[in-house]
N, C-alpha and C positions, 0 to 999 in steps of 0.2 A: 769699406763699402761707402758709396756716396749716400748722403742724406736724401731720403725720399721727400717729395714735395707734392702738395695737394694739386698743384697746377700741372704737374706732369701726368701723362697717361699711365695707367696702371700696368704692371708687369703680368697680371693675371686677373681673372674675374670669374665668379661662380655663376654658371648658367644653369637655370632650372628648366625642367621640361614638364610643366604641368599639362596634362590632357584631361579636360573635363569630360570628354567623350569616354575616355578610358576609365575614368573614375565612375561614371554612371554605369558603365557596363560591368564593372567589378562589383559595385553595390547591388546591381540587379541580380547577378548571379548569387551574391551573398544572401540576398533576400529570398531567392528561390530555394537555396540550400536550407535556410532556417525554416521555411515553409514545409519543406519536405520533412525535416526533423520533427517539427510540431505534428504533422500528420502521422508519423510513426508513433510518437508518443500517445497521441489520442486513440490510436487503435491498437495499441500494444496488447491489451488483454484479450483481444478478439483473434490473435494470430498465434502461430507457433514460434518455435526457436529460430527458424530461418528469418523471420521478421526482426527478432532481436539481433542477430548477426548482422543483418543489413543495416540496422539502425547504428550499431557501433562503428561499422566501416564508413558510413556516411557521416557520422560524427567527427571521426578523425579527419576525413577529407575536408569538412567544413572548418575545423580548427586551423588546418594548414592553409586553407584559402583565406581565412580571416587574418592570420598572421602575415601571409604574403601581401594582401591588400594594404595592411597597415605599413609594411615596410616600403613598398613601392608607390606609396601615395604621392610623394613629392620628389621625384628622381632629379638628380643633379650631377654635374661634372664641373671640372675647372678648365677654363680655357686660358692658355698662356700665350705671351707674345715675346718669344726669345729674341726677336730682332730689336727689342728695346733694351735688353739687359745691358749691352756694352755702353749705351749712353748713360745709364743710370748707376752701373756698378763698375768701378775702375779696377778693383782688385777681387776677382772671382774667388770663392772659397774652394779649398781642396776637397777632393772626393776619392774615397777608397772603395774600389770595386772588388766584390767577393764573388768567386765562382767555385761552388763546391762540386766535386765529383767523388765517386766511391768505388766504381767497378769498371775497368777498361774493357770488359766484354760487353756488358749491357750499355755502357757509354763509351763508345769507340773514341780513341784519342783524336781522330781527325775531326770529329764533331766538336770536341772540346777546343781543339785548335782554332776552328773557325769562329767559335763563340768568343774566344779570347782576342782574336785578330780584329773582330768587328768592334770590340770594346776599346781596344788600344787605339783604334783609328777614329774614335768619337771626336766631333768637332768642339774641342775644348783645349785650353792650354795644356800641353803635355806635362809641364812641370807642376801641374795641379792634380795630375791623376796618378793613381798607383793601383795596379791590378794584382790581386792575390788569389791564387789557385790552391784550394784545399783538396788534397788527394787522400781521402780516407781509406784508399786501398793500397796505399804505399807502393805504387806501381812504377818501376824504373821505365817501362814503356811510355807512361804518361809523361814522366819528367823528360825523356828523350824527346818526345814529340813537342813539348813546350820549348825546349831549348832550340830545336830546329825552327819552330814557329817565330821565336824572337829574332832569329837571323832574317827571315822572310819579312818580319814586321818593319825592319829598317827600309825595306822597299815599298811595302804595301802602304804604310802609314803616310809617307810623303805623297805617294801616288794618289791616294784618296783625297788628300787635302789640296793638292795642286789642281786636280781636275773636278773637285767638288762632287765626288762619287756619293750617290745617295745610299745604295745598298753596300754595306762595308764588310760583308761576309764573303770571302772570295768564292766559296762553292756556290753561291747564289749569283753573284755578280758575273761570273764567267759562263753562266748558262746562256746568256744573251750574246748574240754575234756582235762582232766589232762594228762600232758606229764610226764612219770616217768623217763626220761633219766637223770635228774639231781640229782637223789638220794632220799632217804627216807626223809631227812630234808626238801627238797623242797616240797615234797608231803604233808608233815604235815603242813607246812607253807601255802601251796596253799589251802588245805582243810579248815584250820582255818580262813584264810582270806575270802574265799568264804562264810563260815557260818556267819562271822561278816557282810559282805555285804548284805546277805539275811535278817539278822536282821534289818539293816539300811532300807532296802526296805519295810519290814513289818511295822516298825514304821512310816514311811512316809505315807504308804498307810492307816494305821489306823487313823492317824492324819488328813488325807484328809477328812474322813468321820465323825470324831468327833472332835469338837474344844474345848471340856471341859478341855483338858490338859493345856490350856493357862491360865485358872483361878487360877491354883494352883501354879503357878510360878511367882514370883515378877518380873522376867526379862522381862516379857511380859506386864508389866503395861503400857509401852510406847504405846502400840497398842490398849489400851482400847478406845472405843468410837472414833475410827478413820475410815475414809472412803478413798477409792483410791484417791479422788480428794479433800480431805479436812483433812489435818492432819499436824502436826508440824514435824520439821526435826528430824530424828532418826539416830544416829551414834552409833554403837555398835562394840567394838573390840572383835571378837569371839575367836581369838587365837593370841597370841603375841610370836614371836620368840625370846627366850632369850638364845639360845644355842650359843656356840662358833663356830668359823670358822671350817668347815669341819665336823660338827656334822651331820652324815647322819640319825640320829634318830629324828632329829627336823623337824618341819613343818613351811612353810613360814608364815609370818604375814597374818591374815585373818580378813577382816573388812567388816561388814554390813552397808550400808547407805541407807537412803530414804529421799530425800530432801522435804522441806516443800511445800505443795500444798494448794491453796485456790481457790474456784470457780471463783472469779473475776479477777484472774491473768493469764497471758499468760506464759505457761511453756515450749514452744518450743520442746515439745516431746523428742525424743532420744538425740538431740543435747544439750538441756538444762541439761539432765541427765549426759551426757558425761562431760560437762563443770564443773558440781558439782563434779564429780569424779576427775578431774584434781585439783580442789581446795583442796578437802580433802586429796588426796594423797600428794599434795604439802606441806600441813601442817604436815602430819604424817611421810612420808618417803622421799618424794622429790627426787624420782629416776630420773635420766637424760634421761631415756627411758621408754616408756609406750606401752603396748600391749593391743589392743582392740580385744575382742573375743565375738561374740554373745552367748547367753546362751544356745542355741541348737547345739553348735559347741564344739567338744572336740579336744585336742592336740593329734594327731596321731603319731607325731614324737618327741621322748623324747629330742632330741637335737636342737629343733627348736629355742630356745633362742640363743643358741651358734651360730647357722647359721646367725641369724640376726646380732649378734654382730660382726661377721666376716666382714659384709659389713660396719657397723658403724666404726669399729676400723681398717680398712684396712691401714690407715696411708699413703695415697698417698699424692701428692703434695698439695692437698686440702682436708684435712680430714673431712671438714664439709659440703661437697657437697651434701651428701645424707640426705633428710629430713625425709623419711619414707620408710620402707621396706615392700612390699605387697606380701602375699602368695595368691595362687589361692583358690577359694572357691569350694570345691568339697563335694559330698554327699556320705554316706554309704548305703543308702537305694534306690539307683537308679542307673542303669547301663548306662543310656542315660541322658545327662543333656545339655540343650541348653546353659546354662551359661558357661559350660566347652568349648563349641565351641567358644563362644564370647571371652573367656579369651585366648584361643589358638591362635587366629588370632589378635583381636583388642588389648588386653592388652599387648601381646608380642610385637605387632607393636609399641604401644606407649613407651614400655620399650626400644626400639631402638632409640627413639628420645630424649625426656626429661626425660622419666620415666612413669610408669603406673599411672592410677588414683587410688585413694583410694576407695576400694570396700566395705568398711563398717565393715568388719570383717577380722580377721586374718592379722592385720596390726600393725607393730612397728612404733611408732612415737617418734620423738625427742622433749623433753619438751621445750627446747629453741625455737625451731621453732613454736610450738604451742603458745608460748607466744609472737609471732609476730616479732621475729628476721628475718632479711634478710641476704643473704650471705655477702654483704658488711659490715655488722656489726661485722663480725667475722674475726680475723686475722688467718693467716696460721697455727699458733700453737694452735688454738682453743679459745684463750682469745678474750675478747670484744675489739673492736677498741677504741681508745681514744674518737672519736666522739660519738660512740654508748654508751660509758660509761657515757658521760656528759648528753646526751639526755634521755637515757632510765632509768638511776639511779638518775635522778633529784629528789629532795625532793618532789616535787608536782606532778611529772609525773606518778610514779607508783600507788599512791592512786587514781588518776583520771582515770587511765586505768584499775586497777585490783580490785578496791574497797577499802573501808575504814578499812578493817581489818589490823591492824598492823602486826599480825603474818603472814597473807597472803603476805603482801608487803616484810616482812623479807625473807620468803621462795622463793619469786620470785627473789630477789637480789641473794640469793645463788644459784638458779638454772641458772640464767643468767651468773654468774661468774664462774660456775661449781666448787663452793666450796665444800669441803668434808662435808658430812652430816652425823655425828655420829648417830648411831641407839639410839634414846632416847625412853622414855617410851611413847608408843602410846596413852594411856589413858589420858596422860596430855594434849593432843591436842583435846579432844573430844569437849570441850566448844567452842573452836575456830572454829572447823569443823562445829558445829551446827550453828554458827553465819553466816558462808559463804553459808548456805543452805537456808537462808530466801528468801521468794519470791521476796522481794524488793532489795536484795543485788546487783543484776546486774544493777539496774536502774541508768542511766547516767554513765555507765562504758563502756568499750570496749569488754566486754565479748559477743561473738556472732557476733561481727563486724569485728575486727581485731585480736582478741585473742581467742584461743581455737577453738572448732567446731562452724562453722558459722550458722547463723540462715537465715530465709527468703526462705527456700526451704525445701521440704519434703525429698529430697535426700542430707542430710547434708554431706554425704561422697564425693560426686562429687563437691558440692560447696566448701567444705573446701580444697580439692586437687587442685582446680582451683586457689584458692587464694594463696596456698603454691607455686605452680609452677609459678604463675605470679610474685612472688617476686624474682624468679631466682633460687629456689632450684630444685634439681633433686630428683628423687626416684628410687628404684630398685624393680625388680621383681624376686622372687626367687621361683622356682617350683621343690622342691625335689621329689625324689621317694624312699620310699612311700610318699604320700601327707602329708604335715605338719599338716593340719587341715581337719577334716571331719564333716559335718554337716547333718541335716536331711532336706528332701524336704517337702513342704507343703502337709499336709495329705489329704486335700480336694481341688477340683477344684475351689471352692469359694475363698479359702485362696490364691491359686496360682493367680487367676485373680485379687484379691485385691492387691497383691504384685506387679503385672505388672502395675496396674493403678497407684500405688504409684510412681513406677520408671518413668512412663510416665509423670505424673504431676510434679514431681520434676525436671526432665530433661527439661520440658518446662519453669519452673520457673528459672532454671539456665540459660536457653538460653536467657532470657530477662532481667536478672538482671545486675546491674552495673559492676559486676566482669567479665562477659564474653565479655571483650573488645577486645581480641586477636582473630585473625582468627583461630588459632589452636583450641582454646576452643569452638569457634562457631561451628567448624567442629565436634568436639566430641560430643557436645550437640545435634547436628542434627542426628549424627549416633545413639546415645543413644535413641532418640525419635523414629527413624526408627526401632531400635532393639526392643524396648519396645512395639511398636505397633504390631510388628510381633509376639512377644510372647503372646500378648493378644488374638491374633487369634488362636494360638496353645498353650494353657496353658500346664504346665508340669504335 
């Protein structure tokens, strides 16, 4: 990375949105609420129990309004300048992309395929990207669909980069009619690419209704006699990037994984799957940054990785201050979204304090932070402090925290010290990757406790971000136009209600767990509970 200079324009800057009119309005409402409470108290003895009930309800609402006003007092977000990054940074860092899925029925493979294709076609050096799909349902249909998608990706990725396609999810891109303004060559390529995508969709549709295709292919032998909750670890390299630097015809690394599951073991749901993704990617590519995207979300902005790197590589007085970069969650199939309102006020408000909470998708993480580092463990130049080196890299410290895999411990040392990680053959790491996917691998380790995504809550995103911020790290909120990521809304009311219940339950778990020791996170948990309760009454 090139040295930053004070004379050069910044890669990003923090933008504050202070509205004195909004502050005055909030304080006026707050004053009216307190006046109402005072009136209730003064006349409490003169009225019946209905008056008391009204006082309690109004007190709860007043407290929520007070907390909300405090959080959204100084909203902010980060503006990035990705067009400047190539002038400032000659060697962009690698990024590992995580796409978790769990159920081929609730999450149709064609949706997962489009999410993956949009991520593989991101405007970033292909030899610096690796996409890992975690299939917690161990579905041969999902694996088949991803294999077919990798074949189409060899057409789709060069097409997107050749013509600078903005929307890089095929199912959204081909909704628009052909524009012939770019000449006949573009028209021929467009029609050919669309035909190949339609073939891919037909293959996936046929495979969904007929499973006999898996019997004739030895590559599907690992899926024989498997059940979603009872199977061995499966790690398959679908595609390995062997092209040179700047080869626009190449496709990023593409890996399918499914961790071992047994009926008598606790698997920790999505958090457990994410931690397995961290371990496998650490063994294979070990990128210093990781992007987490839900399987029903696609990359809507081709420069999204460059935008995030602008924040991480800013090169300020403390280049290691930012632990993660969160993008807003927006949908392509709904014009009104209560989550958007929440993000506009609450998440921007938190971004003006220490940084936004982790929202579960559309977030770039720093691997070293997920491995448990604190800001005091890192020097201003990015290297580990001498004390951290002695403590974290002690001979018996890392195996006790990260597990007994020697290859895993080696990759952790490289990640913590930011050593260059030459692109080696991914298939050589399959055996080690299968080892770290065993059900009992995390037993008596720090995975899920102080390392990786934290357990003990259904909302692993909130729980993990609380731990990261409590260590002293900050985070950034980037909300570009057009949106960086777009996802789908729950198709049915029952699905929406289930989602709201999960948020409410997880927020309650976080509120009372040992990590919610600071007042700020107590406030955030209370507000999330109030927000989730409101959404349960008005499902999207």
